C-alpha positions in Angstrom: 16.4 15.0 0.3 19.4 13.0 -0.6 19.9 11.2 -3.9 18.9 7.5 -4.1 21.9 5.2 -3.5 23.1 3.0 -6.3 24.0 -0.7 -5.7 27.7 -1.5 -5.9 27.1 -3.1 -9.3 25.9 0.2 -10.7 28.8 2.4 -9.3 30.8 4.0 -12.1 33.1 6.0 -9.9 36.5 4.8 -8.7 35.9 3.4 -5.3 38.6 2.4 -2.9 38.9 -1.3 -1.9 37.6 -0.3 1.6 34.5 1.5 0.2 33.8 -1.4 -2.1 33.9 -3.9 0.8 31.8 -1.6 2.9 29.1 -1.3 0.2 29.2 -5.0 -0.4 28.6 -5.6 3.3 25.8 -3.0 3.3 24.1 -4.8 0.4 24.3 -8.1 2.2 22.6 -6.5 5.2 19.5 -5.6 3.1 19.0 -9.1 1.8 15.6 -10.2 2.9 15.0 -13.8 4.1 11.2 -13.2 4.6 9.6 -13.4 1.2 6.2 -12.0 0.1 3.3 -14.3 0.9 1.9 -16.1 -2.1 -1.6 -15.4 -1.0 -2.8 -11.8 -1.7 -4.3 -9.6 1.0 -8.1 -10.0 1.4 -8.9 -6.4 0.9 -7.6 -6.3 -2.7 -10.1 -6.6 -5.5 -10.2 -9.5 -7.9 -8.0 -7.9 -10.6 -5.4 -6.8 -8.0 -5.4 -10.3 -6.5 -4.7 -11.8 -10.0 -1.8 -9.4 -10.5 -0.4 -10.2 -7.0 -0.5 -14.0 -7.8 1.3 -13.3 -11.2 4.1 -11.1 -9.9 4.9 -12.4 -6.4 6.6 -15.7 -7.5 9.0 -13.6 -9.7 9.6 -11.1 -6.9 10.4 -13.8 -4.4 13.3 -15.0 -6.5 15.0 -11.6 -6.0 17.1 -11.4 -2.8 16.5 -7.7 -2.1 12.7 -7.9 -2.4 10.8 -9.2 0.5 8.1 -8.7 3.1 9.3 -5.2 3.8 8.3 -4.2 0.2 4.7 -5.4 0.7 3.2 -1.9 0.7 4.9 -1.1 -2.6 3.7 -4.4 -4.2 0.1 -3.7 -2.9 0.2 -0.2 -4.3 1.3 -1.5 -7.6 -1.5 -4.1 -7.7 -4.1 -1.5 -6.7 -2.9 0.9 -9.4 -2.8 -1.9 -12.0 -6.4 -2.9 -11.1 -7.6 0.7 -11.2 -5.9 1.2 -14.6 -7.6 -2.0 -16.0 -11.0 -1.0 -14.7 -10.8 2.5 -16.1 -9.6 1.2 -19.5 -12.7 -1.1 -19.5 -15.0 1.7 -18.6 -13.6 3.9 -21.3 -13.9 1.1 -23.9 -17.5 0.5 -22.8 -18.4 4.2 -23.0 -17.0 4.4 -26.6 -18.7 1.2 -27.6 -22.1 2.2 -26.2 -21.9 5.6 -27.9 -21.1 4.0 -31.2 -24.0 1.5 -30.9 -26.5 4.2 -30.0 -25.0 6.5 -32.7 -24.6 9.4 -30.3 -21.6 11.6 -29.5 -19.6 10.7 -26.5 -19.8 13.1 -23.6 -16.4 14.6 -23.9 -16.2 15.7 -20.3 -16.8 12.2 -19.1 -14.3 10.7 -21.5 -11.7 13.3 -20.6 -12.2 12.6 -16.9 -11.8 8.9 -17.5 -8.7 9.4 -19.5 -7.2 11.7 -16.9 -7.8 9.1 -14.2 -6.4 6.4 -16.4 -3.3 8.4 -16.9 -2.9 8.9 -13.2 -3.3 5.2 -12.5 -0.7 4.4 -15.1 1.7 6.9 -13.7 1.2 5.4 -10.2 1.6 1.9 -11.5 5.0 2.8 -13.2 6.3 4.5 -10.0 5.5 1.4 -8.0 7.0 -0.8 -10.7 10.3 0.9 -10.3 10.2 0.6 -6.5 9.3 -3.1 -6.6 11.9 -4.0 -9.3 9.3 -4.9 -11.9 10.6 -2.7 -14.7 13.3 -3.8 -17.1 16.1 -1.5 -15.8 15.6 -2.8 -12.2 15.8 -6.4 -13.4 18.9 -5.6 -15.4 20.5 -4.1 -12.3 19.8 -7.2 -10.3 21.1 -9.4 -13.1 24.3 -7.3 -13.4 24.8 -7.7 -9.6 24.5 -11.5 -9.9 26.9 -11.7 -12.8 29.4 -9.6 -11.0 29.1 -11.8 -7.9 29.7 -15.0 -10.0 32.8 -13.3 -11.6 34.2 -12.3 -8.2 33.7 -15.8 -6.9 35.6 -17.2 -9.8 38.4 -14.7 -9.4 38.6 -15.4 -5.7 38.9 -19.2 -6.3 41.2 -19.2 -9.3 42.7 -15.7 -9.4 42.6 -13.4 -12.4 43.5 -15.3 -15.5 
């Protein structure tokens, strides 16, 4: 398996002018005109639909995120919903045990915590793929800043 490719804005090596132009053209090719639909898929549960409605407007502002990324966004929303539901179940289990003044079934609690951790891990993985984490957004911002600087240098030359 090859390493994931970095956008041109992230390249730290010394690239020739030709390779820079080629990468710039490649990045232009992946720009997506078809955006994610504002309306969530019908098969998502209520919590996942709320998350979809919250994040899709922000994702549609990014040029490289679009309809091709739908599966990743759906996966993120499902993992988010599962994480929220497991957190609520765990909280209710602890609250009920405290009210009834009994010990929590440690096996049940451990199982819920294990599932919660898996859902959180899945959610973070999908976040990175969709551009929802801070580093992904900073990468996009750096790319936009570089583009503005290059446009200024092209028009007026290096000052």
